[in-house]
N, C-alpha and C positions, 0 to 999 in steps of 0.2 A: 285538468289535473286533480287528483284527490289531494286533501290537506290533512297533515296530522299535526296535532298539538301535543306538545310534552310538557310536564310541568315538574319542577324539582330544583334542587340545589346546584348551582354550578360553583366549582372551588378552584383554587390554585393547587395545583400539584408540585411539590418539590421533592426531587430524587437526587442521591449521589450519582455522578457520572459511572455508566457501566454497570458492575457488579459490586461496587465498593460498598462497604457497610456504613452505617451512618457515622460510627465513631473514627472511620477514616476521611469522612468527606471534606474537603477544604472549600468545596463549593457545590451548590444544588442546582440542577437544571429545572427551569419553571416551564410548567405548561397548565393548561387548563381542561377541566374535566367535570364528570357528575353522571350518575347513572342515565338519567333521562337525556342530559346533554350529548352523552355519547350516541344514544339512540338518534336523537335528531341529526346529529352528523352524518351516521350511517344513511339515515333516510334521504338526507340531500345529497350524499354522494351518488345516490341511485337515481336521481332526478326527480325525488318527490318534493312538494310544497311543503316544508317542514317548519314548524313555527315553534319556539321555545320560550316557555313563560317562567318567570323567576322574579325574584327581587334583589337587587344588588346596590351597594352604595354608589353615590353619584360622584365618586371621587374617581380618580385616574386608574386604580387599582380595578374597581369594579367596570370601568370602561375596557380596560384591557381583555377582560373575561369576556365582554359582549364582542369586542373586535374580532377575538379567536373565533368565536361562533360564526360571526358574519363571514369570516374569511373563507369558511367552508359552506356556505350558501344557506345558513341557516337564517329564518326570518327572526329578527330580534326586536322588532317594533313594538311587542306587546310586553316586553320587560319593564317591570315596576323599578323605579328608583327611590333608594332610601335607605336608612339604617346606618350603622357605622363600619362594619367590617364584612369583608369577603372570608368565607372559610377557607381553610387550608388544611392540607393532609400530605404527610410525608410517606413515601414508598421506599422500601429498601427491597431491591428485586433479590431473591434467592437464586440459588445454583445448586445443582446436585442434590445432596439430601439436606441442604440449608433451605429452610423455608422463608419465603418473602414476609416482609413486615409491613404493616400500616398503622402510621400513628396519626390520630385527629387532633386538629386545633380547629374546631368549627363551632365552639359554643358561643352564643350570641350573635351568631353572624345575622345578616340582613334578612334571610328567608326564615331562619327559626325565630324570629322576633316580628316577623310579620303577622298581621292579623286579618282574620275573616271580614271581608268589605273592602281589602286593599285590590282586589282583582275583579275586573268586570267581565265575568264569564260570559254572560250573553254576548258581548262584543268579541270576546277571545274566540269563542266556538262559533262565530257566524261563519259561515261557508266551509267549514271543517266536516270531515267524515269519521276521524279517528281520534280518540285520545289516549294518551298513556302515561303512566306514573309508575313509581315502585314503592315498594314498603320503606325505604329509606327516608323519604319525605316525611311521612307521619312520625317517623320515628325522633325527629329532631327537636320537637317541643309539642306540648299540648296544643297550642296555637297552629303550628303546622298541621297537626293531626285534624284539627276542626277545619282548616282550609282545604286539606285533602278530601275531606267528606262533602263539604261545599263544592267542589269542582265535580267530583265523580258523579254526584248527584244532578248537577247542572248538565254536564255532558249526556247523561242517560236521558234527561228530559229533553234534549235538544235532538236525540236521535242518533247519537254518534255510536260506535263501536267503541267500547272501552277495554283496554288490556293493562294489567298489572304485573310486573315483575315482584314477586315476593320479596327477594334480597333481604334477607334478615340479617341485621348487623348487632351483633352482641354488645360491642362496645357503645351502642346508643341507647338500647333498652332491652328490659327482660323480655324472655320467651313468654312470660305469662302476660304482660302489657300488650306485647305485639300480637298474641292471639286474639285478646279481646279488640284492640283497635282494627286490626286487618279483617276480623270476621264482620265487623260493621261495613267496612268498605267493599267486601266482596260480593254483597248483593248487587252492585253496580258493575260487575266485571264479566265481560264476555269471554274474553281469552286470558288465562293465567298460565304465566310463565314461572318457572321454579327450578330448582335442583334438589337433589336428595336432601339436603341438610335444611333447606328453607322449609320444606314441607313437615320435616319432623320438628323443628325448632319452633315453628310458628304454630302449628295445627297439631303436632303430635302425632302426623301420619307417617310411618316408616316403610321404607322399602325392604321387605324381607329378604334374606339371604344376600344382603349386600353390607360390604364393609370397608368404607370409604378410605380408611387409614392403610388398607392393605391394597387397595386398588381393585377390589372384587365387586363386581356389578352384576345385578340380577335382572334380566328382561322382566321376568314375570313380577317381580318386586316392584319395579317401575310403572308397569301397567297397573298394578293394585292401587299405587299411590295417585296416578292421574285419575284412576276410577272412583277412588273414594274422594278426591277433591271435587271432582264434577258432580257426583252423587250429593255431595253436602252443600255445595253453593249454586250449582245448576249453570256452570259455565257451558258455553258451547264448545269451546276447546282448551285442552290444557296441553302445554308444552315444557319438556323436561329435558334440561342439559345433562349429559352423561360424562363425567370426567373421570377416568382411570388415571390416578396420580402416581406414577412410578417413582418420580422423584420431582423436584422443583423445575429441574430442567426438561423433563421427558414425561409427556402425558399421553393418554389415549382420548380421544375426543369424540363423541357422537352426541346424538339427542333424538327424542321421540316425540311425535305428535299424535295426541290422542283425540278422536273426534269421532262422534257417530258411534260410540261404543267400540271403536277398531283402534288399534296401536300400529303407528306406521314408524320405522326406525331408519334412521339414515346410516350410510357406511360409516365405519370407525377410523379415524385418521390417527396415526403415530405423529405426535406433534414434538419438535424441538422448540422449547419456549423461548422467546425473546423477551415478550413481556406479556404476562397473563392478566394484568388489572384491564377491565373492560371487554374481556372475552364474552361474558355473558349478556353484556349489553348489546355487543355486535350480532349475537343470536337473536336477540329481542328485535333489533332493528331489521334484521332480514327477514324474520318471520312475520313482522307487519308489513313489509314490502310484498312477501308472498302473498299473503292475504289481500291485500290491495289489489294485485295483478291477478287474482282468481286461480293461483296454481291450485292443482290438484293436491290431495294430503301428501302424497310420497315426494312430488317435486317441491312442495314447501318446505319439508324437513330437510331434503337433501340440500336445498339452497341455503336455508337458515344455518345450518352445520358447517358447510363449506365456506360460507362467508366469515363465521366466527373462527372456524380452524385457522384462515389466513390473518385475522386479527392479532393472532398470538404471536405472528412474526413481525409485528410492527410495535416499534418504541411508542410509549405512553399510552392514553385510554382510548383516543378516537381510532375508530377503524376506518383508516384512509385505502380502502379497497374499492376498486371500480366494480360496477354491476357485471361488466364483462369478465373481469378475473374471477369473481365468484361463480358466474355462470360456467366458466371453464372448468373449474375445480369440481363443480357438481356434475359436469358431464363426464368426468373421470381424469381430467388432464392434471395428474397429481406429481409431474416428474419433477418440476422445478427448473426445467432447463430454461438458458438464457434465451429471451424473447427478442429476435432482432428483425 
């Protein structure tokens, strides 16, 4: 079985029940998530040996996050313990024309205050074939950026395939700093995952003919973005999610895989959104699985988009979709009929 290592921050997510606003909430639902943690859970659900690496406090809240990952089959044996707090983020789910909102409370978290040398990358990458991280982790602090560079270099030296989801977060750092730091990390990346905003905000590469505010997407514009990313950094493959946002409740969802100078597009799905946070991570997890299994390019992008489409129907960040469910949708079973 191929082994995948994911590195990043796991946090506690707090959200009002249903579609209540923050100011209406008398109580909050608690769950655990994080960009790379979401990918690890997806991979574990598909039967992959997925290990998650982070640093969390040794107290009970840190242990609760570890327990949640373990519950879904993720290997947590390499997690480092220390620091004082687990990061928190609050989610207010949008509906109709009211957008979702995210508020972070993650300053001085254990992983943000970790230092290079806290992680034994030689041991961590032993027996692994793939390493995944996102642009969120180096945005947490200068030390987290240094650890991200240390990890990527070690993974490449160990012969792993390296993937990165750009995942730009403007509440964590500026476009200018993101561009400088991420450019240094990209030299180790084989597979880049992004959306139209990430490529623009981090590297100034824009999809011509696209207006995300109006839900207007241009295929040629996205091909150009993938080509420019690949030409600039030498990626083997670039994958881009295509979200046509009609409203907070209704999206059109698809994706593109660029490989060998050719672009492959998945079918577009009309999605009634239950919870969209983590949708891009579900795409990344499914794409990694498709590469581990040796899917051809069209099958790979079809599977990644189908799996992440289904993730939009599930509360909270983890994509708790089985391999069989994702495969069925990728093959065209989109009726949603009761399975008896």
